[in-house]
VOSEKOL-345398 format. One record per atom (N, C-alpha, C): atom name; x negated, y, z. Coordinates in nm, 3 decimals, decimal comma, padded with zeros to 5 digits. Atoms other than C-alpha are relative to their C-alpha. Example, Ala and Ser with C-alpha at 12.3 -4.5 7.8 and 13.67 -1.06 7.14 Angstrom:
<name = N xx = -00,089 yy = -00,119 zz = 00,000>
<name = CA xx = -01,230 yy = -00,450 zz = 00,780>
<name = C xx = -00,090 yy = 00,120 zz = 00,000>
<name = N xx = 00,082 yy = -00,119 zz = -00,006>
<name = CA xx = -01,367 yy = -00,106 zz = 00,714>
<name = C xx = 00,077 yy = 00,109 zz = 00,073>
This chain:
<name = N xx = -00,056 yy = -00,136 zz = 00,005>
<name = CA xx = -00,033 yy = -00,002 zz = -00,009>
<name = C xx = -00,071 yy = 00,127 zz = 00,012>
<name = N xx = 00,084 yy = -00,113 zz = -00,005>
<name = CA xx = -00,273 yy = 00,240 zz = 00,069>
<name = C xx = -00,085 yy = 00,033 zz = -00,156>
<name = N xx = 00,057 yy = 00,002 zz = 00,148>
<name = CA xx = -00,417 yy = 00,160 zz = -00,294>
<name = C xx = 00,094 yy = 00,085 zz = -00,055>
<name = N xx = -00,076 yy = -00,056 zz = 00,074>
<name = CA xx = -00,103 yy = 00,273 zz = -00,436>
<name = C xx = 00,029 yy = 00,160 zz = 00,027>
<name = N xx = 00,032 yy = -00,142 zz = -00,034>
<name = CA xx = -00,092 yy = 00,607 zz = -00,226>
<name = C xx = -00,125 yy = 00,074 zz = -00,059>
<name = N xx = 00,116 yy = -00,057 zz = 00,093>
<name = CA xx = -00,440 yy = 00,668 zz = -00,363>
<name = C xx = 00,030 yy = 00,056 zz = -00,131>
<name = N xx = -00,022 yy = -00,012 zz = 00,149>
<name = CA xx = -00,332 yy = 00,619 zz = -00,704>
<name = C xx = 00,080 yy = 00,104 zz = -00,021>
<name = N xx = -00,076 yy = -00,113 zz = 00,032>
<name = CA xx = -00,069 yy = 00,835 zz = -00,689>
<name = C xx = -00,017 yy = 00,176 zz = 00,037>
<name = N xx = 00,061 yy = -00,149 zz = -00,045>
<name = CA xx = -00,240 yy = 01,141 zz = -00,505>
<name = C xx = -00,122 yy = 00,021 zz = -00,131>
<name = N xx = 00,119 yy = -00,025 zz = 00,107>
<name = CA xx = -00,519 yy = 01,098 zz = -00,790>
<name = C xx = 00,093 yy = 00,065 zz = -00,121>
<name = N xx = -00,090 yy = -00,030 zz = 00,136>
<name = CA xx = -00,226 yy = 01,104 zz = -01,066>
<name = C xx = 00,065 yy = 00,159 zz = 00,027>
<name = N xx = -00,034 yy = -00,120 zz = 00,010>
<name = CA xx = -00,065 yy = 01,424 zz = -00,908>
<name = C xx = -00,116 yy = 00,100 zz = 00,005>
<name = N xx = 00,125 yy = -00,108 zz = 00,007>
<name = CA xx = -00,406 yy = 01,609 zz = -00,862>
<name = C xx = -00,041 yy = 00,010 zz = -00,153>
<name = N xx = 00,003 yy = 00,002 zz = 00,158>
<name = CA xx = -00,475 yy = 01,512 zz = -01,236>
<name = C xx = 00,098 yy = 00,088 zz = -00,054>
<name = N xx = -00,152 yy = -00,066 zz = 00,069>
<name = CA xx = -00,114 yy = 01,646 zz = -01,350>
<name = C xx = -00,055 yy = 00,154 zz = 00,056>
<name = N xx = 00,037 yy = -00,134 zz = -00,079>
<name = CA xx = -00,198 yy = 01,977 zz = -01,118>
<name = C xx = -00,097 yy = 00,061 zz = -00,102>
<name = N xx = 00,099 yy = -00,022 zz = 00,071>
<name = CA xx = -00,514 yy = 02,009 zz = -01,299>
<name = C xx = 00,041 yy = 00,023 zz = -00,151>
<name = N xx = -00,051 yy = 00,000 zz = 00,173>
<name = CA xx = -00,369 yy = 01,963 zz = -01,661>
<name = C xx = 00,076 yy = 00,127 zz = 00,032>
<name = N xx = -00,081 yy = -00,125 zz = -00,004>
<name = CA xx = -00,133 yy = 02,241 zz = -01,583>
<name = C xx = -00,045 yy = 00,105 zz = 00,011>
<name = N xx = 00,095 yy = -00,161 zz = -00,043>
<name = CA xx = -00,373 yy = 02,501 zz = -01,448>
<name = C xx = -00,090 yy = 00,010 zz = -00,122>
<name = N xx = 00,066 yy = -00,025 zz = 00,129>
<name = CA xx = -00,583 yy = 02,436 zz = -01,783>
<name = C xx = 00,064 yy = 00,022 zz = -00,086>
<name = N xx = -00,055 yy = -00,030 zz = 00,106>
<name = CA xx = -00,283 yy = 02,452 zz = -02,000>
<name = C xx = 00,037 yy = 00,170 zz = 00,014>
<name = N xx = -00,022 yy = -00,159 zz = -00,032>
<name = CA xx = -00,210 yy = 02,784 zz = -01,829>
<name = C xx = -00,089 yy = 00,096 zz = -00,045>
<name = N xx = 00,085 yy = -00,044 zz = 00,049>
<name = CA xx = -00,542 yy = 02,900 zz = -01,918>
<name = C xx = -00,017 yy = 00,036 zz = -00,124>
<name = N xx = 00,023 yy = -00,016 zz = 00,148>
<name = CA xx = -00,511 yy = 02,838 zz = -02,286>
<name = C xx = 00,065 yy = 00,117 zz = -00,054>
<name = N xx = -00,049 yy = -00,119 zz = 00,090>
<name = CA xx = -00,464 yy = 03,118 zz = -02,536>
<name = C xx = 00,090 yy = -00,072 zz = -00,126>
<name = N xx = -00,077 yy = 00,070 zz = 00,103>
<name = CA xx = -00,195 yy = 02,979 zz = -02,768>
<name = C xx = 00,025 yy = 00,126 zz = -00,141>
<name = N xx = -00,021 yy = -00,108 zz = 00,103>
<name = CA xx = -00,209 yy = 03,146 zz = -03,131>
<name = C xx = 00,139 yy = 00,031 zz = -00,017>
<name = N xx = -00,142 yy = -00,032 zz = 00,017>
<name = CA xx = 00,095 yy = 03,325 zz = -03,260>
<name = C xx = 00,037 yy = -00,050 zz = -00,128>
<name = N xx = -00,087 yy = 00,061 zz = 00,126>
<name = CA xx = 00,315 yy = 03,225 zz = -03,531>
<name = C xx = -00,068 yy = 00,052 zz = -00,157>
<name = N xx = 00,076 yy = -00,108 zz = 00,096>
<name = CA xx = 00,134 yy = 03,490 zz = -03,777>
<name = C xx = -00,139 yy = -00,066 zz = -00,039>
<name = N xx = 00,136 yy = 00,054 zz = 00,000>
<name = CA xx = -00,224 yy = 03,353 zz = -03,666>
<name = C xx = 00,012 yy = -00,153 zz = -00,088>
<name = N xx = 00,001 yy = 00,148 zz = 00,044>
<name = CA xx = -00,090 yy = 02,969 zz = -03,743>
<name = C xx = 00,020 yy = 00,001 zz = -00,160>
<name = N xx = -00,019 yy = -00,034 zz = 00,113>
<name = CA xx = 00,051 yy = 03,076 zz = -04,076>
<name = C xx = -00,090 yy = 00,051 zz = -00,089>
<name = N xx = 00,134 yy = -00,054 zz = 00,107>
<name = CA xx = -00,288 yy = 03,283 zz = -04,204>
<name = C xx = -00,092 yy = -00,135 zz = 00,002>
<name = N xx = 00,118 yy = 00,121 zz = 00,024>
<name = CA xx = -00,509 yy = 02,979 zz = -04,109>
<name = C xx = 00,055 yy = -00,134 zz = -00,097>
<name = N xx = -00,054 yy = 00,125 zz = 00,084>
<name = CA xx = -00,275 yy = 02,724 zz = -04,261>
<name = C xx = -00,015 yy = 00,059 zz = -00,161>
<name = N xx = -00,005 yy = -00,059 zz = 00,164>
<name = CA xx = -00,269 yy = 02,947 zz = -04,601>
<name = C xx = -00,171 yy = -00,019 zz = -00,015>
<name = N xx = 00,139 yy = -00,028 zz = 00,019>
<name = CA xx = -00,659 yy = 02,980 zz = -04,561>
<name = C xx = -00,027 yy = -00,170 zz = -00,028>
<name = N xx = 00,013 yy = 00,125 zz = 00,019>
<name = CA xx = -00,681 yy = 02,593 zz = -04,532>
<name = C xx = 00,036 yy = -00,060 zz = -00,113>
<name = N xx = -00,037 yy = 00,037 zz = 00,149>
<name = CA xx = -00,446 yy = 02,526 zz = -04,826>
<name = C xx = -00,072 yy = 00,031 zz = -00,112>
<name = N xx = 00,072 yy = -00,035 zz = 00,112>
<name = CA xx = -00,652 yy = 02,729 zz = -05,065>
<name = C xx = -00,132 yy = -00,039 zz = 00,008>
<name = N xx = 00,130 yy = 00,082 zz = 00,001>
<name = CA xx = -00,969 yy = 02,583 zz = -04,938>
<name = C xx = -00,011 yy = -00,123 zz = -00,048>
<name = N xx = -00,007 yy = 00,120 zz = 00,046>
<name = CA xx = -00,857 yy = 02,244 zz = -05,002>
<name = C xx = 00,024 yy = 00,008 zz = -00,167>
<name = N xx = -00,019 yy = -00,004 zz = 00,128>
<name = CA xx = -00,731 yy = 02,338 zz = -05,352>
<name = C xx = -00,122 yy = 00,039 zz = -00,089>
<name = N xx = 00,145 yy = -00,045 zz = 00,065>
<name = CA xx = -01,087 yy = 02,529 zz = -05,439>
<name = C xx = -00,081 yy = -00,157 zz = -00,002>
<name = N xx = 00,103 yy = 00,120 zz = 00,025>
<name = CA xx = -01,245 yy = 02,198 zz = -05,337>
<name = C xx = 00,040 yy = -00,131 zz = -00,102>
<name = N xx = -00,061 yy = 00,089 zz = 00,087>
<name = CA xx = -01,001 yy = 01,989 zz = -05,522>
<name = C xx = -00,040 yy = 00,018 zz = -00,173>
<name = N xx = 00,057 yy = -00,033 zz = 00,155>
<name = CA xx = -01,081 yy = 02,188 zz = -05,860>
<name = C xx = -00,123 yy = -00,031 zz = -00,012>
<name = N xx = 00,152 yy = 00,007 zz = 00,036>
<name = CA xx = -01,456 yy = 02,185 zz = -05,796>
<name = C xx = -00,039 yy = -00,148 zz = -00,003>
<name = N xx = 00,039 yy = 00,171 zz = 00,006>
<name = CA xx = -01,451 yy = 01,781 zz = -05,750>
<name = C xx = 00,053 yy = -00,046 zz = -00,151>
<name = N xx = -00,049 yy = 00,059 zz = 00,117>
<name = CA xx = -01,240 yy = 01,730 zz = -06,045>
<name = C xx = -00,080 yy = 00,058 zz = -00,117>
<name = N xx = 00,092 yy = -00,055 zz = 00,094>
<name = CA xx = -01,495 yy = 01,949 zz = -06,249>
<name = C xx = -00,103 yy = -00,062 zz = -00,013>
<name = N xx = 00,113 yy = 00,038 zz = -00,044>
<name = CA xx = -01,780 yy = 01,787 zz = -06,117>
<name = C xx = 00,025 yy = -00,189 zz = -00,070>
<name = N xx = -00,042 yy = 00,161 zz = 00,045>
<name = CA xx = -01,611 yy = 01,436 zz = -06,191>
<name = C xx = 00,019 yy = -00,025 zz = -00,145>
<name = N xx = 00,007 yy = 00,021 zz = 00,132>
<name = CA xx = -01,513 yy = 01,518 zz = -06,529>
<name = C xx = -00,131 yy = 00,000 zz = -00,076>
<name = N xx = 00,132 yy = -00,024 zz = 00,041>
<name = CA xx = -01,846 yy = 01,642 zz = -06,614>
<name = C xx = -00,094 yy = -00,117 zz = 00,010>
<name = N xx = 00,092 yy = 00,124 zz = 00,004>
<name = CA xx = -02,023 yy = 01,337 zz = -06,492>
<name = C xx = 00,058 yy = -00,137 zz = -00,077>
<name = N xx = -00,046 yy = 00,126 zz = 00,073>
<name = CA xx = -01,778 yy = 01,088 zz = -06,646>
<name = C xx = -00,012 yy = 00,030 zz = -00,177>
<name = N xx = 00,032 yy = -00,018 zz = 00,117>
<name = CA xx = -01,808 yy = 01,287 zz = -06,981>
<name = C xx = -00,157 yy = -00,033 zz = -00,047>
<name = N xx = 00,150 yy = 00,014 zz = 00,030>
<name = CA xx = -02,209 yy = 01,270 zz = -06,952>
<name = C xx = -00,028 yy = -00,152 zz = -00,017>
<name = N xx = 00,042 yy = 00,138 zz = 00,001>
<name = CA xx = -02,202 yy = 00,897 zz = -06,869>
<name = C xx = 00,087 yy = -00,073 zz = -00,133>
<name = N xx = -00,068 yy = 00,080 zz = 00,133>
<name = CA xx = -01,946 yy = 00,821 zz = -07,183>
<name = C xx = -00,101 yy = 00,058 zz = -00,113>
<name = N xx = 00,080 yy = -00,025 zz = 00,095>
<name = CA xx = -02,183 yy = 01,014 zz = -07,401>
<name = C xx = -00,124 yy = -00,076 zz = 00,026>
<name = N xx = 00,128 yy = 00,094 zz = -00,008>
<name = CA xx = -02,487 yy = 00,818 zz = -07,265>
<name = C xx = 00,021 yy = -00,129 zz = -00,040>
<name = N xx = -00,031 yy = 00,126 zz = 00,042>
<name = CA xx = -02,303 yy = 00,508 zz = -07,323>
<name = C xx = 00,000 yy = -00,027 zz = -00,140>
<name = N xx = -00,010 yy = 00,033 zz = 00,163>
<name = CA xx = -02,206 yy = 00,556 zz = -07,682>
<name = C xx = -00,136 yy = 00,049 zz = -00,054>
<name = N xx = 00,116 yy = -00,020 zz = 00,065>
<name = CA xx = -02,549 yy = 00,709 zz = -07,764>
<name = C xx = -00,108 yy = -00,101 zz = -00,002>
<name = N xx = 00,104 yy = 00,105 zz = -00,037>
<name = CA xx = -02,748 yy = 00,415 zz = -07,621>
<name = C xx = 00,025 yy = -00,125 zz = 00,041>
<name = N xx = -00,038 yy = 00,127 zz = -00,017>
<name = CA xx = -02,542 yy = 00,131 zz = -07,604>
<name = C xx = -00,051 yy = -00,074 zz = -00,142>
<name = N xx = 00,061 yy = 00,079 zz = 00,134>
<name = CA xx = -02,662 yy = -00,147 zz = -07,845>
<name = C xx = 00,116 yy = -00,087 zz = -00,043>
């Protein structure tokens, strides 16, 4: 029974600490979340276009090499 009481005390202390830390947290505003989401989406689109271009260039180069030097 002493073990159960000790575990209960540890759990309540932990939850109080969690609540205290959450109150210290600065949460972003809706505008900040929207703006950072837009930045992430634009960055992902730029990366996708870049990777597509590199993939296309490498594929074209490999096809040219195979046609040029294939026996």
